[in-house]
C-alpha positions in Angstrom: 14.9 16.3 -14.2 16.6 19.6 -13.2 15.2 21.2 -10.1 13.4 18.3 -8.6 14.1 17.7 -4.9 16.2 14.7 -3.8 14.5 11.6 -2.5 15.2 8.6 -0.3 13.5 5.6 -1.8 12.4 3.1 0.9 11.0 -0.4 0.2 10.1 -2.8 3.0 10.5 -6.5 2.2 9.3 -9.5 4.3 10.3 -12.4 2.0 13.0 -15.0 1.4 16.5 -14.1 -0.1 15.5 -14.8 -3.7 12.5 -12.5 -3.6 14.5 -9.8 -1.8 17.1 -9.9 -4.5 14.4 -9.7 -7.2 12.9 -6.6 -5.4 16.4 -5.1 -5.2 16.9 -5.6 -9.0 13.5 -4.0 -9.8 14.2 -1.0 -7.6 17.7 -0.5 -9.0 16.1 0.1 -12.4 14.8 3.4 -11.1 17.0 6.3 -12.2 18.6 8.0 -9.2 19.9 11.6 -9.4 22.4 13.3 -7.1 21.2 13.2 -3.5 18.8 10.3 -4.1 19.3 7.0 -2.2 17.7 3.5 -2.3 17.1 1.4 0.8 15.5 -2.0 0.7 14.6 -2.9 4.2 14.9 -6.6 5.2 12.1 -7.1 7.7 12.6 -10.9 7.9 16.4 -11.4 8.3 17.3 -13.2 5.1 21.1 -12.8 5.4 21.3 -11.0 2.1 24.2 -8.5 2.2 24.2 -5.5 -0.1 25.0 -1.8 0.4 21.3 -1.0 -0.4 19.8 -3.6 2.1 19.1 -2.6 5.7 18.3 -5.3 8.2 15.4 -4.2 10.4 13.6 -7.4 11.7 12.9 -6.7 15.4 9.3 -5.9 14.8 7.5 -7.8 12.0 5.6 -5.0 10.4 6.1 -3.0 7.3 5.7 0.3 9.2 8.7 -0.6 11.5 10.7 -1.3 8.4 9.6 1.9 6.7 10.6 4.0 9.7 14.0 2.3 9.8 14.5 2.9 6.1 13.5 6.5 6.4 15.9 7.1 9.3 18.8 6.0 7.1 18.4 9.0 4.7 18.4 12.7 4.9 16.7 13.8 1.6 13.8 16.3 1.8 11.4 13.6 0.5 10.9 10.0 1.4 9.3 7.8 -1.3 7.7 4.6 -0.1 7.0 1.7 -2.4 5.7 -1.7 -1.8 7.9 -4.6 -2.6 5.4 -6.0 -5.1 5.2 -3.0 -7.5 6.9 -2.6 -10.9 8.1 1.0 -11.2 9.2 2.8 -14.4 12.8 4.1 -14.6 11.8 7.7 -14.5 9.4 7.3 -11.5 11.1 9.9 -9.2 11.2 12.5 -12.0 7.5 12.0 -12.6 6.6 12.0 -8.9 8.6 15.0 -7.7 9.3 17.0 -10.8 7.4 19.1 -13.4 6.6 21.0 -11.2 8.3 20.2 -7.9 5.8 19.8 -5.0 4.4 23.1 -3.5 5.6 24.0 -0.1 2.4 23.1 1.7 2.2 19.5 0.4 3.1 16.9 3.0 2.1 13.7 1.1 2.0 12.9 -2.6 0.0 9.9 -3.7 1.6 8.4 -6.8 -0.5 6.4 -9.3 -1.0 2.7 -8.6 -2.4 0.4 -11.4 -3.6 -3.1 -10.6 -1.7 -5.7 -12.6 -3.4 -5.8 -16.0 -3.9 -9.6 -16.2 -6.7 -9.3 -18.8 -10.0 -11.2 -19.2 -8.4 -14.6 -19.0 -6.3 -13.9 -15.9 -6.7 -15.6 -12.5 -10.0 -14.9 -10.8 -8.6 -13.0 -7.9 -6.2 -10.9 -10.0 -8.9 -10.1 -12.5 -11.3 -9.1 -9.7 -8.6 -6.7 -8.4 -8.1 -5.3 -11.9 -11.8 -4.8 -12.5 -12.3 -3.1 -9.1 -9.1 -1.1 -9.4 -8.4 -2.2 -5.8 -5.1 -0.4 -5.4 -6.0 2.9 -7.3 -5.4 5.9 -5.1 -8.5 7.8 -6.4 -11.0 6.0 -4.0 -9.1 6.6 -0.8 -8.3 10.2 -1.9 -11.9 11.0 -2.4 -13.0 10.5 1.2 -13.1 14.1 2.2 -11.6 14.6 5.7 -10.6 10.9 5.7 -8.7 11.0 2.5 -5.3 9.2 2.5 -2.6 7.9 0.2 -1.6 4.3 0.1 2.0 3.6 0.8 2.2 1.2 -2.1 3.4 4.4 -3.8 3.6 7.6 -1.8 6.1 10.3 -1.1 6.2 12.1 2.3 8.0 15.3 2.9 10.6 14.5 5.6 9.8 17.6 7.6 6.1 16.5 7.9 7.2 12.9 8.5 9.5 13.9 11.4 7.0 16.4 12.8 4.4 13.6 13.4 6.8 10.9 14.4 6.6 8.7 11.4 4.5 5.5 11.2 2.9 3.8 14.1 5.1 0.7 14.1 3.1 -1.9 16.1 0.2 -2.4 13.6 -0.1 -4.7 10.6 -2.5 -2.6 8.5 -3.8 1.0 8.3 -0.6 2.8 9.1 -0.7 4.7 5.8 -4.1 6.3 6.6 -3.1 7.0 10.2 0.1 8.8 9.0 -1.8 10.9 6.4 -4.4 12.0 8.9 -1.8 13.0 11.4 0.2 14.9 8.7 -3.0 16.7 7.6 -3.9 17.5 11.2 -0.4 19.1 11.5 -1.3 21.5 8.7 0.0 19.8 5.6 -2.0 18.8 2.5 -2.2 15.8 0.2 -1.6 15.8 -3.6 -2.3 13.1 -6.2 0.1 12.6 -9.2 -1.5 9.7 -11.1 0.9 10.1 -14.1 3.7 8.9 -11.9 2.4 5.3 -11.8 3.6 1.9 -10.7 2.0 -1.5 -11.5 0.9 -3.4 -8.4 1.1 -7.3 -8.5 -2.3 -8.6 -7.4 -2.9 -11.7 -5.4 -3.5 -14.6 -7.8 -5.2 -17.0 -5.4 -8.6 -16.5 -3.8 -7.2 -17.6 -0.4 -4.5 -14.9 -0.6 -6.9 -12.2 -1.8 -9.4 -13.0 1.0 -6.5 -13.0 3.5 -5.5 -9.6 2.3 -9.0 -8.3 2.7 -9.2 -9.8 6.2 -6.0 -8.0 7.3 -7.3 -4.8 5.8 -10.5 -5.2 7.9 -8.4 -5.5 11.0 -6.7 -2.2 10.1 -10.0 -0.5 9.4 -11.3 -1.4 12.9 -8.1 -0.1 14.5 -8.3 3.1 12.4 -12.0 3.7 13.4 -11.1 3.3 17.0 -8.1 5.7 16.8 -10.0 8.2 14.5 -13.7 7.8 15.3 -15.9 7.9 12.3 -13.2 7.3 9.7 -14.1 3.7 8.7 -17.3 2.6 10.4 -18.4 -1.0 10.0 -21.2 -2.2 7.8 -24.2 -3.8 9.4 -25.0 -7.5 9.5 -27.3 -9.3 8.5 -28.0 -6.8 5.7 -24.4 -7.3 4.5 -25.0 -11.0 4.3 -28.1 -10.7 2.1 -26.4 -8.1 -0.1 -23.6 -10.6 -0.8 -26.1 -13.3 -1.6 -27.9 -11.0 -4.1 -24.5 -10.2 -5.7 -23.7 -13.9 -6.0 -27.1 -14.4 -7.7 -26.2 -11.6 -10.2 -22.8 -13.3 -10.8 -24.4 -16.7 -11.5 -26.7 -15.0 -14.0 -23.7 -13.4 -15.7 -21.9 -16.8 -15.7 -24.9 -18.4 -17.5 -24.7 -15.6 -20.1 -21.0 -16.2 -20.6 -20.0 -12.8 -19.2 -16.9 -13.8 -17.2 -16.0 -10.3 -15.9 -19.5 -9.6 -14.5 -19.6 -13.1 -13.0 -16.3 -12.5 -11.3 -17.5 -9.2 -9.8 -20.8 -10.7 -8.7 -19.4 -13.9 -7.2 -16.5 -12.3 -5.4 -17.9 -9.0 -4.1 -19.6 -10.7 -1.2 -16.8 -12.9 0.0 -14.3 -10.1 -0.3 -16.5 -7.7 1.7 -17.3 -10.3 4.3 -13.6 -11.1 4.8 -13.0 -7.4 5.3 -15.8 -7.0 7.8 -14.8 -10.2 9.7 -11.3 -9.0 9.9 -12.5 -6.2 12.1 -12.8 -8.8 14.9 -9.1 -9.5 14.9 -6.5 -7.3 16.7 -4.4 -5.3 14.4 -1.1 -6.3 15.8 1.8 -8.4 14.4 1.4 -12.1 14.8 4.9 -12.7 16.2 8.2 -11.0 16.9 11.4 -11.5 15.0 14.8 -11.1 16.4 17.7 -9.8 14.4 20.3 -12.5 13.9 23.6 -11.9 15.8 
C-alpha cells in the first residue's frame, strides 16, 4: 500500500526445529514492501540456519527474544506477532496503512481472533473461542490500564527505544508493562481490529490451565510494579463462585447445550488457575546458553 511506513516484523519462537521452520513458512506468506524485514527469533537454540532466523537463547523469555529481534532492524515500526498465529498476506498493509498511524500513536493493537474450532472442537479450544480469550477489546477497555497484547501489536520504534523496550526477565505481562510505560511517556494506543490474525488455542485442558497459571503469575508481577492495575480476586468467594458456575454447566450439560456447559464447567478452573498463578514468581524457569 503506497504511503504506509516500513516495518520490522519480529516473531519469537521457543520450539523445536520443525516447528520453527513451520513458523518461518507462515510468516514468509506475509507480503513485505521495500524497507520491511522479517526476523524469527530462535529463543531455544534449534540449530536452524536461515537469513531470517536470529539466535537469541541466553534468556528463556519471549521478551528477551523480542528485544533482540527489534534491535536487528531500523524501520520506524516494529510489528510483534506470536509464533502461533496465522496472518493474512496483506497484514502489514491493513495494520499500518489506510491511513498511516497518526504521529502521537505509540502502540497499535491488531485484531486477534481465537481459532474458530466450532461447536464440536476440543473443550479447551472451544472455551477460548466462546470467551474470545485473545481478543484485544477486553484489555483495551481497561481505562488507564488498557494495553495491547503482543500476540499482534505494532510499536513505534521511537516510543520503544524511549522506554527501553521490554522488561526481559519475566515470563508474562511484559506487553502490558511496555504499553503502560509507553503511555506514561506521552504516547497513545490505537486499535485496528480489521488487521486480524487467527490465534491457535490450547487444545488440552492441561495446557489451557497452565497458560492461565502463567498469566496469573504475570498479573501479580504487574500489580506489584503498577499498583492497582490487576488486583487479585478474593477467596473463598471465588471458590464458591466457581462451584456455582459448575452447577450451571452441569445443568446445561443435561439440557444438551454443549457450549453453555463448557463455559460453566471451565470458568471456575480457569479463573482458579489464574489466581493460584499469582503465588508463583514471574521469572523464567531456567537459563539457556547459546551454543558455541
